[in-house]
C-alpha positions in Angstrom: -23.1 -34.4 -33.6 -19.7 -33.5 -35.1 -16.8 -32.7 -32.8 -14.4 -30.5 -34.7 -10.7 -30.2 -34.1 -8.4 -27.6 -35.8 -5.0 -29.1 -36.7 -1.9 -27.4 -37.9 0.6 -29.0 -40.3 4.2 -27.7 -40.6 6.2 -28.5 -43.7 8.8 -27.2 -46.2 7.1 -25.6 -49.2 8.8 -24.6 -52.4 7.7 -21.1 -53.2 7.1 -19.7 -56.7 10.6 -18.1 -56.8 12.2 -21.5 -56.0 13.1 -20.8 -52.4 12.1 -23.3 -49.7 10.1 -21.9 -46.8 8.7 -23.6 -43.6 4.9 -23.0 -43.6 2.0 -24.0 -41.5 -1.4 -24.9 -42.9 -4.6 -25.2 -40.9 -7.2 -28.0 -41.3 -10.5 -28.8 -39.6 -11.2 -32.5 -38.8 -14.3 -34.2 -37.5 -12.9 -36.7 -34.9 -13.7 -38.2 -31.5 -10.4 -37.4 -29.9 -7.2 -35.4 -30.3 -5.4 -38.6 -31.3 -7.9 -39.4 -34.0 -7.8 -35.8 -35.2 -4.0 -36.1 -35.6 -4.2 -39.5 -37.3 -6.9 -38.3 -39.7 -4.9 -35.2 -40.6 -1.8 -37.4 -41.3 -3.9 -39.7 -43.5 -5.6 -36.9 -45.4 -2.6 -34.7 -46.2 0.0 -37.4 -46.9 -1.0 -37.8 -50.6 -0.4 -34.1 -51.1 2.9 -33.7 -49.3 6.3 -34.4 -50.7 8.9 -34.6 -48.0 8.6 -34.5 -44.3 5.8 -32.8 -42.4 4.3 -33.0 -38.9 1.1 -32.1 -37.2 2.3 -29.4 -34.9 -0.9 -28.6 -33.1 -4.4 -30.0 -32.4 -7.0 -28.1 -30.6 -10.8 -28.2 -30.1 -12.7 -25.9 -32.4 -15.8 -23.9 -31.5 -17.4 -24.6 -34.9 -20.9 -26.0 -34.5 -21.9 -26.4 -38.1 -20.5 -26.3 -41.7 -22.1 -24.9 -44.8 -20.3 -26.2 -47.9 -20.1 -24.7 -51.4 -17.9 -26.8 -53.7 -17.2 -23.7 -55.9 -15.7 -21.9 -53.0 -12.0 -21.9 -52.3 -11.9 -20.2 -48.9 -13.5 -20.8 -45.5 -15.2 -18.1 -43.5 -16.1 -18.2 -39.8 -19.6 -16.7 -39.2 -20.4 -15.7 -35.6 -24.1 -15.8 -35.2 -26.1 -14.8 -32.2 -29.2 -16.8 -31.6 -31.9 -14.7 -29.9 -34.2 -16.2 -27.2 -36.5 -14.7 -24.7 -36.4 -15.8 -21.1 -40.0 -16.7 -20.2 -39.8 -15.7 -16.6 -38.1 -12.3 -17.0 -39.0 -11.5 -20.6 -35.4 -10.5 -21.2 -33.8 -11.1 -24.6 -30.8 -13.4 -24.5 -28.2 -14.0 -27.2 -26.2 -17.2 -27.5 -23.2 -17.1 -29.8 -22.5 -19.9 -32.2 -19.9 -20.3 -34.9 -20.6 -21.7 -38.4 -17.9 -22.3 -41.0 -19.0 -21.3 -44.5 -17.2 -22.2 -47.7 -17.2 -19.5 -50.4 -15.0 -17.7 -52.9 -15.6 -14.2 -51.5 -16.9 -12.4 -48.4 -20.2 -11.7 -50.1 -20.4 -15.3 -51.2 -19.9 -16.4 -47.6 -22.8 -14.1 -46.5 -25.0 -15.4 -49.2 -24.1 -19.1 -48.5 -24.8 -18.5 -44.8 -28.2 -17.0 -45.5 -29.0 -19.9 -47.8 -27.9 -22.4 -45.2 -30.1 -20.8 -42.5 -33.3 -20.9 -44.6 -36.0 -22.7 -42.8 -34.5 -22.0 -39.4 -37.2 -21.1 -36.9 -34.8 -19.4 -34.5 -34.3 -15.7 -34.5 -30.6 -14.8 -35.1 -28.3 -12.0 -36.1 -24.9 -12.1 -37.7 -22.3 -10.8 -35.3 -19.4 -11.1 -37.6 -17.8 -12.8 -40.6 -14.1 -13.4 -41.0 -11.9 -15.3 -43.4 -10.0 -18.1 -41.8 -6.6 -19.8 -42.5 -8.3 -23.2 -42.9 -7.2 -25.0 -46.0 -9.6 -27.9 -46.0 -12.3 -29.6 -43.9 -12.4 -33.4 -43.4 -15.6 -35.0 -42.3 -15.7 -38.1 -40.2 -15.2 -41.4 -42.0 -18.1 -43.6 -41.5 -17.3 -47.3 -41.8 -20.0 -49.6 -43.1 -21.0 -52.6 -41.1 -20.0 -55.0 -43.9 -16.4 -53.8 -43.6 -16.3 -54.5 -39.9 -17.7 -58.0 -39.9 
């Protein structure tokens, strides 16, 4: 199961008008620890940065799953409430979960979420959809056994 960390990278960015401004970009990284998340972020963003940058923050994320759409250029966080019925009391319970969906629009995020949930046996309802500041998502790098020995 993926363990997601949200990282923030601070760097100087040249704006369209030529001025240089300090900006922070957010990334989501699949890692085993805070240290690995920071190292992976450094590794992934280095080819795209000119000049100095630093990983200014690393925190655990509450994302449980990711639905990708390579045509999408934004990431949306969908709060979904899974509905269960307590067998003893017959009371309906809702458990919140967060799914990150890649899309180019709010409607696209909704459609991609519905498509990703096809075949799900659980009852659920969408509690909210919000655009995030996440620039990119980096999955875990799986090393093959031939590389390790």
